[in-house]
N, C-alpha and C positions, 0 to 999 in steps of 0.2 A: 504493499500499499504505500501511495504519497500522502503524507499527513501533513496539513498546514494547521499551527497552532498560534490561536491569538489569546491575549489575557490580560490580568492586572498586572502583573510584574516583569520588567523588563530582564533580559538575561543578565545584564551587568549591575543588577542588583546584589549588594552583600550579603543579605540575610538569606535564608534559606526558602525554597519554594518547591511546594506540590508542583507545580507545573514544569519546572525546570528538572525535576527528578522524573517526571512521566514521560519528558522530551526525551531524556536519555534512555530510558527503558525502550520506549519505542524505537530508537533509532538502532538498538540491537538487531532488528529485523526489517525494520522499513526505514525510507528516505524521509527526513522530517526536516520541515522550515519553521523554526520560531520567530515569531513576527513580536518585536516590540512596539508598544502602542506608538503612534505618531507623535511627534511634537506638537504641542497647542501652545497659540501664541502668547497668552500670559505666562505659561511656564517658561516660555524661551525669553520674555521680558524679564521676568523677575529674578531668573537664575542663569543668567546668561554666562557667568564665571565658573559656573561647576563645570569641572572637566567632562561629566558625561553630557551636559547641554551642549558643550563646545564641540562634543563630536556629532552630536547630531545635526547640528549648525552646519558643519564641514560637509556632511552629508547632503543636506539640503543645498549648498551651495556647489554641488559638483566636484567639490576637493577632496572628497574621499568616499572610496566604493561602500556602500550601504550593507552589501551580502557578503558575508564571512562564515567560512566554513569553521566550527570550533570543535568537531568531533567527526569521526568516520560517520558518513549517512545524516549529520546533523549540521544544517546552516543557520545562521541568525540572521534576520534582516531588520536594519535600522532605516524604518521607510524614508524616502525621499522627497514627500510632502508634508506640509504645514496643515492642521486642521485648526478650526476655531475653538476659542472656549466658550462654552454654550450653556453652562449649566445655570447659570444667572437667571436665563430666560424663564418667565413664570407661566406663560401661556402654552399648553400643550401643543397646539397644532403648530405654532411657531418652532418651538423646540423638535418636533418632531422633521419639520422641513430641511432646518439647518442640521440636524442630526443625520437625514438621510444624505444630505450634501459631504459631511465628514466621512461618512461611510463610503460614497463613491471615490473620495480622494484617497481613502485607506486602501480600498481594494483595487485601484489603479496600481498603485504601488505593489501590493502583494501579486497581482497578476504579471506584472514585468518581469518579478523576480522568479515566479513560477515558469515562465516561458523561458528565462536564462538557464534554468537548472533542469529543464525538460519534465518536470511533474506534469501529471495528467489525471484526468479524473479524480480529484483529490477527496479526501477526507478531512473536514475542517472539525477542529477540535477546539472549543471556546470554553477558556477558563474564567468564568464567572463575569465576562466582559460584556456588561448589560447595554452600553451605549455605542463604543466604537463599533461593536461586531453585531449589531443588531439587524442590519440589513446584508450581511457578508452571505447567508444562504440566499437573497434574492438576487444579489450582484455578481457573486462569485460562481454561483449555481455547482457548487460541489455535489459529489457523489452520494455522500452522507455527512449530515450536521449531527455534532453532539455537543450538548451543552453540559458542562462540568460544574456540580454546586459543590463548594467546599466551605462556603462562608454564607451567613445570612445577610447578606449586602444591604438588602433595602432596611436592615436594623440601624444602618447609619445615615444620620441626615442627609449628607450628600446624596446618597445612592436612593433614598426615600422620595425625594424631592420628585424625580420623574420615573425612577426605577419601580415604585409601586405598581405603577401600570404597567410598564414596559418589560419587567421581570417575566411576569406571568404570560405575556404576548411571545416573549422571546422561549421560554419553555415550551409552549403549546405548539409552536412553529417548527421546532428543532427535532428532527427525525427521532433521537433518543436523548435522553438526560442520565446522566450517571451522578452519584452523590457520594461523598466519603464519610457522610454519617445517617444513621437511620433516620434522624429527625430531618434533616435534608431531603432525603429520599422521599419523606412521606410529604412534605412542602411539594415537591415537584410533581409527585403523582398527582396531586390535586387538577394539575394542568395538562399532563402527559402521561397516558397509561405506559407509553415506554420508556419507563423510568427503572433504573437499577442501582441497588447499593453494592459499592465496589470496594468497600472498606479505604484504609488509609496505609501508605507507606511509610516507612522511615529508614533513614540512611543509617543502618545500624551499624555498619563498618567500624565508623569514627568511635561510636560510643563502646562496642565491643573491645575497643584498643583500649579503653579506658578503665577496664576491669584491672584492679590492683596497681593503679597509678598513685604517683607520689603526691602528697598532699600539696596543693599551691602554696606558696612561700608567704602570702599575704594571709592566709587563714590559719596556717599550721600551729600557730600559740593561742588560736581558741579555744578552750575547754569544750567537751562534750556534754550532754548531746545536743549537736549541731542540726537545727531544723532548716531544711534548706529551700530556695527556688532560684531556678535558672530561667531567664528572658526577658523580654522587656516589660518594666515596670510602669503598666500604664492603669489609670484609675478609671478608665472606661471599661476595663476587662478584670482588674483585681480588685479584691475587697480590702481596702484599706482598713475599716475597722476590725475585721476577723483578724488581720495581721496584729495589729495593736493589742486586740484582746488576747491572742496567743502569749505575745510577747510579756505582757503584764501580768497575766494569770501565772505562768510560769518564768519567772525570773531565772532559774537555775537553766532553762534551755538558753541556746544562742540560736538568734533568728538570723540566718545568712542569705542575703539577697543579691543574686549576680545578675546583673544586668543594667542597660540605660534606664535613666529615670525619666519621667516626663514632669512637668512643671508642679503639676500637684503632689507627685510624691515627694519633689525636691523639698516643698514646703511642709511637709506633713511631720505630725509628732512622733513618728516613728524614729525621727533623728535624735530625739531627746532621750530614748531609751538606751541603757548602758547595754543591754543584751540583744540590740539589733544592729547588724554589720552590715554596711553597704560597699560593696567592691567595686562597682562601677563596670562599665562595659568590658567584656574579655573576648579574645579571638576565639571562633569556633572551636579551633583544636584543642584549646585551653579547657573547655567546657567540661568534656567527661571527667578530669581530674576534680573538677570541683563538685559534681556530682557524686563522685565515689567517696569523696571526704564527708558527705552527710549522712547522718543516723537515719534520718526521715527525709523525703521530698516532698515538696507541698504543689497542689495546684489549686490555690485559694480564689478562684475564678467568682466574679459577680454572676448573677444570673439576670441577665437582659435579654433583649433581643439580639444584640449583638455576639451575644457568648453561648446562647441557648443550645443552638443547633450545632455548634463547632466540634468538630472531632480533636479532642486534647495531643496533638502530636507529640508532646513533650511527656506525657507519661509513657509512650512508648520507649521514649530515650531513657527516661529514669527505670523503667524496667529491664531495659537493655543492659544495664548496669547491676541487675538484682538487688537494686534498693527498695525497701519497703516505702509506700506512698500513701499519704491521706489527699483526698481530693473532694471537690464538692459534687454532690450526686446530681446528675443531670440526665437525660434521655441518652445522650451519645456516651456517658460513662457506663452504661448498662453492660456494655461488651467487656468492660474489665472488672465488673463486680467481684469475681472469683479470685483477683488477684491485688485489689486496690482497696484501701479502707475508705468508704465514701461516708460523709457527713452531710447534714442537711442544714446544721447552723453551728453558731459557735461552740457553744456548749458540747456538741458531738463532735467537733475537731479536737477538742482535748482528749476528749475519751479515745477517740480513733489513733491519736499519735501516741497516747499511751500504750496504747493496744500494738501499734506499730512496734515500738520499741521493744516491748516485752515478748512478742511473738517472733522476732527477726531470728531467723536460723540460716545455715547454710544450704538446707534442704529447699526452703521455701526461695531463697536467692536464686536457686536453679529453675526452680517452678516457672519464676517471674521471667527470666531468660528466656527459656523456651516458648513462653507465651509471646514475648516481644518479638521474637524469631519469626513468628508465622505472619506479622505484619511489615512484610517486605514489600518493597516496590513492584519486584517481580510477580508476586501474587495479587496485588491491586491491579496493575496492568494486565495482568492474566483476565481478570473479570471485566474489565473494559472490554477485550478482545471478545468475550463471552457475549456482552452487551450487543457489540457490533455485528457480531455473526448472528445472534439472534434475528437480525432484519436483512 
């Protein structure tokens, strides 16, 4: 198959991305064109000094080729046309008119790249891109269109403005939908009966290598038990009150938070507590060592529209290192119920963390690792192939 991927995250983004992992897995057997989002005018104006934007501007001005082979069978396209920034438009019909124009510009860049590569009769895989990819099925006319739901996008204000109407339409007109959580699969199935739950993959090789890793120097002197979280510290996703409650309720525990903070976290009262340690951002390759140094790992997420349907990828990363995990109970967490200590409120969190500390053993660590290994990208993409072959 020749596969075209459009989506939310550019190839040159530093953080991990489901779609990038899926593209790499696809490319083991098929030719893949991974298309970065086209540059929009406001982003170009506001961030003209950003090296990533500079590169895109060079492509726009024909000073650099926007088509790059990054792996065998895998090319990345930096579109050579600019689109307009239109989400500020309030009237739906006017927004749709300009969005259709943006889509035509986007498809024009994609079509020329496909011609250069000799791709024909392509499959289009859309990673949650509601606006820029809304008309790709109409304009590019792929052999098959696949909508991949891995976040409840319309739970975010930016996407809700027009996406609350457009995403159901996009799901309905896609040939099939695939989702990485049972919650999102149920959501998509309301609009498209050809919806499939395909699970989630995890790049476990990096985390497997962290088993037995030495403690990072900046936390080696911190006494146990260490209760830790690794990831972006964002108040829209994480329960600040819960973290404060855990730290205050058990002052003998050391709460270690590894990752970049948003402004709310930076100004929070957590910084006033002696048993809460912020390490700041760390390189991805060092994260397994931090996780390995924790006695219990946390996923203290808030329950809101943004988080309720998300597959918690970091849980697999924790389990791949054999660590006990306490997490907020959600629909998406049901698949982990035999391996993770799930809590519904702050009081239960204390009970579950204490239980995790008391019950931890080598045998349980091995069970967790074996379960995490079943969540590979190979297995997840195999489910996507099954969904494609079903049609």
